C-alpha positions, 0 to 999 in steps of 0.5 A: 343916846346910843340905844336910840341910834341903834333903834333908828339904824334897825328901822332903816335896815328893815325898811331897805330889806322890805323894799328890796324884797318888794322890788324882787317880786315885780314883773321884769320880763314876759315870756310868751310860748305857743305863738310866733310872728304877728300873734306873738308881737300882738300879745307882747303889745297887749302885755308890755304894760305889766312890766313893773307890776306885782304878779298878784292873782288880779294881775295874772287874771288881767294878763290872761284876759289881755292874751285872749283879746289879743289873739281874738283880734287875729282870728283865734276865739278858742284859745286856752291861756295859762299865766304863771309867775317865775319867782327866781327870774321875775318872769311872767310866763304865758303859755298859749294853746291857740286852738282852731283859727276862725276863717271868713266864710262869706264876704257880702258887699252890696252898694246902692246909689250912684257908687254901684257903677263907679269903677273907682269905688268898685276897684277899692272894694276889689282890693280890700284885704278880706277874702273868703277863706282868709283867717279873720283879722279884725284890723283888716276888717276895720281897714276895709271899712275905712278905705271904702268910706274914705274913697266915698268921701273923696269922690263926693258921695257926701250923703253915703251911709251904712245900713248894715256893717256887720261882722258875725262870728260863730265861735262854735263853727270857727267861721265869720261872715262880713256884711257891708250894705252901703247907700251911697246916694248921689255923687256931688259935682263941683259948684261955684268957686267963691273967693272970699276977698277982693283980689286983682288976681281973680282971673288967674285964680279961676283960669288955673282951676283943675276942675270946671263947674258941674264936673264930678267931685274929686278931693285930689283936685282940691289939693292940686288947686291949692298947690297950684295957687300956693306956687303963684308968685302973688300970695303969702297964704292960700286956703282952698276947701269944699264947703260940704255943709253948703252942698245942694242940688247935687253940687258942692261949692268951693271956697277960696281965700288968699292973702297977697304978698306985700307990694315989695318984700325983701329977704336977707340970707346966708349960708356956707358952701365948701366950693364958695365958702361963706355967702350972703344973699339979698332978694327983692320981689315985687309980685304985682306990678301991673293990672295983668299981674307982671312980677319982678324978682331980683337976686344978689349973691356975694361970696369971696370967689363968686359974686352975681346979680340977676333980675327977671321980669315975668309977664303971664299969659294965662297961667302965671306958673306955666304960661308966660314970657320972661326977660332975664338979665344978670352979671356974674364974676368968678375969681379962682372958684375954679383954680387959675380961672377968672371970669366975667359974664354979662347975659340977657335972655328972653324966654317963652315958657308953657306947659305941654299936655304931658306936663313938661315945662317947655321953655324956648329962649334966645340968650345974649352972652358977653364974657371976659375970661382968663385960664392960667397965665393965658391972655384974656379972652373976649367972647360973645354969643347969641344962642337960641335954644329950647328945654324940656323939664319935668318934676314929680315929687312927694314930700315938699321940701324933703321929698321921699319919692320923685324923679326929675328930668331936664333936656336942653339944646342950644346953638350959636353961629359965628356969622350971627353975633357969635364967636364960634359955631356950636351945638350944645345939648344936656340931659339930666335925670334924678330919681329917689324913693323911700322903702319901709319909711327909713331906707331912701335911695337916690340916683342921678346922672348928667350928660353933656356934649357939644359939636364944635371945631375948637374947644379954645374958641368956646366961652369958658362958661359953656365948656363942660367940667365935673367935680364939686358938691353937686357933681363928683364929691371928693374933688374940687369944684370943676377940677375934673377936666382936660388939662393944658400943658401948664396943668390948668383945667380948660374944660371939655366938649363932653361930660358925664357924671352919676351918683348912687346914694343910700340914706338911713333915717335913724332919728326923727330929723336925722339920716345917715348917708353912704354914696359913690359919685363918678364922672369925667369931662373930656374932649376925646374920651382919653381922660380918666374916669374919676370916682369919689365915695364917702359918707354923710349926715342929713339934718331935716329942716323945713327948707330941705335937708342940710347935707354934710358929706365927707368924701374921698377922691378914690381915683386921685393920687393924693387920696385926699378928702373933702368936707361938703355942706349943702342945703336943699332937697335932692331933687 
């Protein structure tokens, strides 16, 4: 029995020893000598699959072939490669002598057909990354072909073909000739818009088309059309595409299909905001009321410190997105949202909105407010205002609910006269600007500024809702909501005539749906510019969702005496 156990133990030890020996002869690292930069990175990319393989002669020959292919891709056709295995360190040692580089001797591009006089096509050809005298790069060659082919397709050259697409390499002379011969054919134009299903919105669908029949085709106009239709209040689904297979007589038809929203739709949601606390939201929409496409929307928001209900009735003129009349009404109650302040406001507003030639949304309005408020231990105040005004807004962004590039403007002015149903004479203006951009895919920079001013004799006659404050999640983080303000003798925030805030923020995307943020906010609200300019700073996390980033920030009130911190949670895009 003991002898059998001893034999088993011997076999196990032998197996472990053989396994350990085998493991010691696997490639653990690859050392590349003789090249650097992009060349070294490309060689490494070709060879990384060999880590963990046995360094037998077949593998070493394969490694040599892979290295030769990798340097050929970047223009070196006469390289010498030596591959050795260092047993002690388990390193595969690759020594490369590149030899002379292959340079592009000539670039010959000839276009036949309508595209030969098309500036957009000629500009793409002008900007391709292959030039006479450059070191040959196969990636740049393929990219040049794809860019030209893509632009031809985007501009409606659907019959284009390439009789010649040639990269001729002389290994002996270390030169290369690039030849493209392109027969573009005709440039197609837009044809009829065919709507697949019956819809009462037929006239609006056609009226907002960014192109007309017989206009030269451009793919981006199809995308713009799809986006504009998706922004309409009527549809739950939109599909727009050019039916290239059905093209004829120099035109391509545009096929369109829409799915209408229900006659009534209801949404229930919730969330959390550090200024408001937990909140619940109810939304009711009726997207098609009359034959002319009138639509109605109502919202109810409930939180411990703020409750509001609003309703809007919209009458389209020509474009339901940008050319319309709108009647708004609402009621809002705030109780201790700003410390020591109670406010109720009933409001009604008539708007006329349309799009300018420079793509600014211009809104002319007249608003009626009736407000009851109390600040601290002061007596309750009753005010009324009738305020005509105008605003201009523009937003340009890429990335949908999670923009990676864009800017946003808002300029507004309104006034009231105490002789015309108002409690005081007032002129009130605001300017807001936000900008963001992303560099190298991971580094996002965001900046915004907000400026407000009013011309009024006595701030105490101005309704609470029209006074300027700063502080809070959307203003100066690290400070409580509307806590940055002139104070009365009792220390209550009474609001100011002027306001200025700004933000600088940096985001770094360290995972697919996660970004880390550093930020600094600053600002003030004042009556005479004697109030302190407050600064908040901190760090945060951003979790990317389909409805925009969830932003979690931890901020310090740098200029606060207490230096206390605040946690803020908000949902939605930066602009």
